C-alpha positions as CSV (number, residue, x, y, z in Angstrom):
1,M,19.2,0.6,11.6
2,K,18.1,-2.6,12.1
3,I,15.2,-2.8,9.9
4,A,12.3,-5.4,9.6
5,V,9.6,-5.4,6.7
6,M,6.7,-7.9,7.5
7,G,4.9,-8.7,4.4
8,A,7.3,-8.0,1.9
9,G,5.4,-8.0,-1.2
10,A,6.0,-5.2,-3.9
11,V,6.2,-2.5,-1.3
12,G,7.6,-4.0,1.4
13,C,10.3,-5.2,-1.4
14,Y,10.7,-1.8,-2.6
15,Y,10.9,-0.1,1.0
16,G,13.1,-2.9,2.7
17,G,15.1,-3.0,-0.7
18,M,16.1,0.8,-0.4
19,L,17.3,0.8,2.8
20,A,19.1,-2.2,3.0
21,R,21.2,-0.8,-0.7
22,A,22.1,2.0,2.3
23,G,23.7,0.1,4.5
24,H,21.1,-0.5,6.5
25,D,20.7,-4.5,8.3
26,V,17.1,-5.2,6.7
27,V,15.4,-8.6,7.1
28,L,11.8,-9.2,5.1
29,V,9.1,-11.5,6.1
30,A,7.9,-13.0,3.2
31,R,6.2,-15.9,0.9
32,P,8.3,-18.9,0.7
33,A,9.2,-18.5,-2.4
34,H,10.1,-15.6,-2.4
35,V,12.5,-15.6,0.8
36,E,13.7,-18.9,-0.8
37,A,15.3,-16.5,-3.8
38,M,15.9,-13.5,-2.0
39,R,18.2,-16.1,0.1
40,R,20.2,-17.3,-3.0
41,D,20.5,-14.4,-4.7
42,G,19.3,-11.5,-2.6
43,L,16.5,-9.0,-3.7
44,F,16.9,-8.0,-7.3
45,M,15.4,-4.5,-8.2
46,D,14.4,-3.3,-11.2
47,T,13.6,0.2,-10.7
48,Q,13.7,3.3,-12.6
49,S,17.6,4.3,-12.2
50,F,18.9,1.2,-11.3
51,Q,19.0,-2.6,-11.6
52,E,20.9,-4.5,-9.0
53,H,20.7,-7.7,-6.4
54,V,20.8,-5.8,-3.2
55,R,21.5,-8.3,-0.4
56,V,19.1,-8.4,2.4
57,Q,17.9,-11.3,5.6
58,A,14.5,-13.1,4.3
59,D,12.8,-15.3,6.5
60,T,9.0,-17.0,6.3
61,D,8.6,-17.1,9.9
62,A,6.8,-13.3,11.9
63,S,9.9,-14.4,14.9
64,A,12.2,-12.7,12.3
65,V,11.2,-9.1,13.4
66,Q,12.6,-9.6,16.9
67,G,15.8,-7.1,17.2
68,A,14.3,-4.7,14.8
69,Q,14.1,-1.2,16.0
70,C,11.4,0.0,13.2
71,V,9.3,-2.4,11.4
72,L,7.4,-1.5,8.1
73,F,4.2,-3.3,8.6
74,C,2.8,-3.8,4.6
75,V,0.8,-7.1,4.4
76,K,-2.5,-6.9,3.0
77,S,-5.3,-5.2,4.8
78,T,-7.5,-8.1,5.2
79,D,-4.6,-9.7,7.1
80,T,-3.4,-7.5,9.4
81,E,-4.8,-8.9,12.5
82,S,-3.6,-12.4,11.5
83,A,-0.3,-10.6,11.0
84,G,0.4,-8.2,13.5
85,R,-0.8,-11.3,16.8
86,A,1.9,-13.1,14.9
87,M,4.3,-10.8,15.4
88,A,3.1,-9.1,18.1
89,P,5.7,-11.2,21.1
90,H,8.1,-10.4,19.2
91,L,8.5,-6.9,18.9
92,E,11.4,-5.0,20.8
93,D,9.7,-2.8,23.5
94,G,11.1,0.3,21.6
95,A,10.7,-0.5,18.4
96,V,8.4,1.9,15.7
97,V,5.8,0.4,13.8
98,L,4.8,2.2,10.5
99,S,1.5,0.7,9.2
100,L,2.4,1.1,5.0
101,Q,-0.9,-0.2,3.6
102,N,-3.9,0.5,1.7
103,G,-7.2,2.0,3.3
104,V,-7.7,4.7,6.2
105,D,-8.3,2.1,9.4
106,N,-5.2,-0.4,9.7
107,A,-2.9,1.3,11.9
108,A,-5.9,1.9,14.1
109,R,-6.9,-2.1,13.4
110,L,-3.0,-2.6,14.4
111,Q,-2.6,-0.7,16.9
112,D,-5.5,-2.3,18.7
113,V,-3.9,-5.8,18.5
114,L,-0.5,-4.7,19.4
115,R,-2.1,-2.5,22.3
116,R,1.0,-0.4,21.5
117,P,1.3,3.1,18.9
118,V,1.3,2.4,15.4
119,L,2.4,5.3,13.1
120,P,0.1,5.5,9.5
121,A,2.0,6.1,6.7
122,V,0.4,7.2,3.3
123,V,2.2,5.1,0.7
124,Y,3.1,6.7,-3.3
125,V,4.9,3.9,-4.6
126,A,4.1,2.0,-7.8
127,A,5.6,-1.4,-8.2
128,G,5.1,-5.0,-8.3
129,M,6.4,-8.5,-7.9
130,A,7.5,-9.6,-11.3
131,G,8.8,-13.3,-10.1
132,P,10.1,-14.5,-6.4
133,G,13.0,-12.0,-5.5
134,H,11.9,-9.6,-8.6
135,M,10.6,-5.9,-7.4
136,R,10.0,-4.1,-10.8
137,H,9.3,-0.5,-9.9
138,H,6.9,1.8,-12.2
139,G,7.1,5.0,-10.2
140,R,7.6,7.1,-7.6
141,G,8.1,6.4,-3.6
142,E,7.5,9.0,-1.4
143,L,6.2,8.6,2.1
144,V,3.9,10.7,4.1
145,I,3.9,9.8,8.1
146,A,2.5,10.9,11.4
147,P,4.1,13.3,13.7
148,S,5.8,11.2,16.9
149,P,8.9,11.9,18.8
150,A,10.4,9.1,16.1
151,S,9.3,10.7,12.8
152,G,12.2,12.8,12.4
153,E,15.0,10.3,12.8
154,I,13.0,7.8,10.6
155,A,12.5,10.8,7.7
156,R,16.3,11.4,7.9
157,V,17.0,8.0,8.0
158,F,14.7,7.2,4.7
159,A,15.8,10.1,3.2
160,A,19.6,9.3,3.7
161,A,18.2,6.0,1.4
162,G,16.2,7.8,-1.1
163,I,13.1,7.8,0.1
164,P,11.2,11.1,0.6
165,V,9.2,11.7,3.5
166,E,6.8,14.3,4.5
167,I,5.7,14.6,8.1
168,S,2.5,15.9,8.1
169,D,-0.4,16.7,10.9
170,N,-3.1,15.6,8.7
171,V,-2.2,12.0,7.5
172,E,-6.0,10.8,7.8
173,G,-6.8,13.6,5.3
174,A,-3.6,12.0,3.8
175,L,-4.7,8.8,3.9
176,W,-8.3,9.3,2.4
177,A,-6.5,11.1,-0.7
178,K,-5.2,8.2,-1.1
179,L,-7.8,6.3,-1.0
180,V,-10.0,8.0,-3.3
181,L,-6.9,7.6,-5.9
182,N,-7.6,3.6,-5.4
183,C,-10.7,3.3,-5.2
184,V,-10.4,4.6,-8.8
185,Y,-7.4,2.5,-10.2
186,N,-7.7,-0.3,-8.5
187,P,-10.8,-1.8,-9.9
188,L,-10.8,-0.1,-13.1
189,S,-7.0,-1.6,-13.9
190,A,-8.8,-5.1,-11.7
191,I,-11.5,-5.5,-14.3
192,T,-9.8,-4.4,-17.4
193,R,-6.5,-5.8,-16.8
194,L,-5.1,-2.7,-18.1
195,P,-2.2,-0.5,-16.7
196,Y,-3.4,3.4,-15.5
197,G,-2.2,4.8,-19.1
198,E,-3.9,3.0,-21.3
199,I,-7.3,3.1,-18.8
200,V,-7.0,6.7,-19.2
201,D,-6.2,7.1,-22.7
202,S,-9.0,5.8,-24.1
203,P,-10.3,7.9,-26.8
204,G,-13.8,7.4,-27.6
205,L,-14.6,7.1,-23.9
206,D,-15.5,8.9,-21.5
207,V,-13.2,7.7,-18.8
208,P,-12.7,10.8,-16.8
209,R,-16.4,11.4,-16.1
210,M,-17.0,8.2,-14.8
211,M,-13.8,8.6,-12.2
212,D,-15.2,12.2,-11.0
213,D,-18.5,10.1,-10.4
214,I,-16.5,7.8,-8.2
215,V,-14.6,10.6,-6.5
216,R,-17.2,12.5,-5.8
217,E,-18.4,9.6,-3.6
218,C,-15.5,8.8,-1.8
219,M,-15.1,12.9,-0.9
220,A,-18.5,13.0,0.1
221,V,-18.7,10.5,2.6
222,A,-14.7,11.8,3.4
223,R,-16.9,14.8,4.4
224,A,-19.9,13.1,6.0
225,S,-17.0,11.6,8.4
226,G,-15.4,15.1,8.9
227,I,-12.2,14.1,7.3
228,R,-10.0,17.5,6.0
229,L,-8.9,16.2,2.9
230,P,-6.2,18.0,1.0
231,E,-6.8,20.6,-1.6
232,G,-6.1,18.8,-4.7
233,T,-7.5,15.9,-4.0
234,A,-10.1,15.5,-6.9
235,E,-7.6,17.0,-9.6
236,A,-4.9,14.5,-8.2
237,V,-7.0,11.7,-10.0
238,L,-6.0,12.1,-14.1
239,P,-2.4,13.3,-13.2
240,L,-1.9,9.4,-11.1
241,A,-1.9,7.9,-14.7
242,R,0.5,9.9,-16.1
243,S,3.1,9.3,-13.5
244,M,2.7,5.7,-13.3
245,A,1.5,4.6,-16.5
246,T,2.8,1.4,-16.6
247,Q,0.9,0.4,-13.0
248,V,-1.7,-2.2,-12.9
249,S,-3.1,-2.2,-9.7
250,S,-2.7,-4.3,-6.4
251,T,-5.9,-5.3,-7.1
252,A,-5.4,-6.9,-10.6
253,Q,-2.0,-8.4,-9.8
254,D,-4.2,-10.2,-6.7
255,L,-6.7,-11.5,-9.1
256,A,-4.5,-12.3,-11.1
257,R,-2.7,-14.5,-8.9
258,G,-5.7,-16.0,-7.8
259,H,-5.9,-14.2,-4.4
260,R,-8.4,-12.3,-2.5
261,S,-7.8,-9.1,-3.3
262,E,-8.3,-5.6,-0.8
263,I,-11.4,-4.1,-2.7
264,D,-13.6,-4.4,0.9
265,H,-10.8,-2.0,2.6
266,L,-11.1,0.5,-0.6
267,N,-14.8,0.5,-2.3
268,G,-16.0,-1.4,0.2
269,Y,-15.0,0.7,2.9
270,V,-16.3,3.7,1.2
271,V,-19.9,1.7,0.8
272,R,-20.6,0.8,4.8
273,L,-19.8,3.9,5.6
274,G,-21.6,5.6,3.1
275,E,-24.7,3.6,4.6
276,A,-23.7,4.3,7.9
277,L,-23.8,8.0,7.4
278,G,-27.2,7.8,5.1
279,V,-24.6,8.6,2.1
280,A,-25.1,7.2,-1.6
281,T,-22.1,5.3,-3.3
282,P,-23.7,3.6,-6.3
283,A,-20.8,3.9,-8.7
284,N,-18.8,2.3,-5.7
285,R,-20.8,0.0,-4.9
286,M,-21.1,-1.2,-8.8
287,L,-17.2,-1.5,-8.7
288,H,-17.0,-3.3,-5.7
289,T,-19.3,-6.0,-6.4
290,L,-17.7,-6.6,-9.8
291,V,-14.4,-6.9,-8.2
292,R,-15.7,-9.2,-5.9
293,L,-17.7,-11.6,-8.6
294,L,-14.1,-11.4,-10.6
295,E,-12.7,-12.8,-7.0
296,K,-15.1,-15.5,-7.2
297,S,-14.2,-16.5,-10.8
298,V,-10.3,-17.0,-10.3
299,A,-11.1,-19.1,-7.0
300,R,-12.8,-21.6,-9.2
């Protein structure tokens, strides 16, 4: 299968690299430094089970998606519309587009730009870029996707490449369950500059109680929106730190690079929707504000 990854940061490099390693024709659309390194040396995948240079195609231009049967859309939430407009003229009529992004509304936003169906996907992978063309995997890697005529084939192809895929009729609920996790760990990791394991393993501090406050607010907003959250959403928060102990959040990584983060589409989204629905979200408001202030400080 010919596969394009639009926005090949850590998430895009992990899934694109796994598919390329399995023999698929993969092109990664990424920033110039990453593209130069991958063209020269391939993508170095530093995972929990293997370390390997994987040969991929790489390009900086959205036109590289042309001819792809499947497009993994992995750009930051802040860039959804602009990246969607850039690649729209180059998409094949029958291409399957999957949104592998944080937040809960990206697939709908991208669909509005492309004027064609976009499959929402919930991403559970801990990964980061250790340098140009160097992806470091910290754990997990499964996807949850919505049902569609193409979903069965996508699940089969991905599973053969070592990527577990669940097809769910409640992807919206799964996206919200992922949002709950992101609203806890993304800002806390960014503010403290600590990996998930160290945040939770903090004797003398009642971190779990603070996390409960964030979770309760998110779940209250979800319920007020009519979202059917999966069972065990709240109970999954603390165990995540054990399964991704060395992971530093994407928000922390963005701040470290001096980039704008996705916090407006995480805690900020919960705050805005809570205001519209009359649900108080003080913990999420505080975290959103603190991260935005950190963005202001690192941009100087």
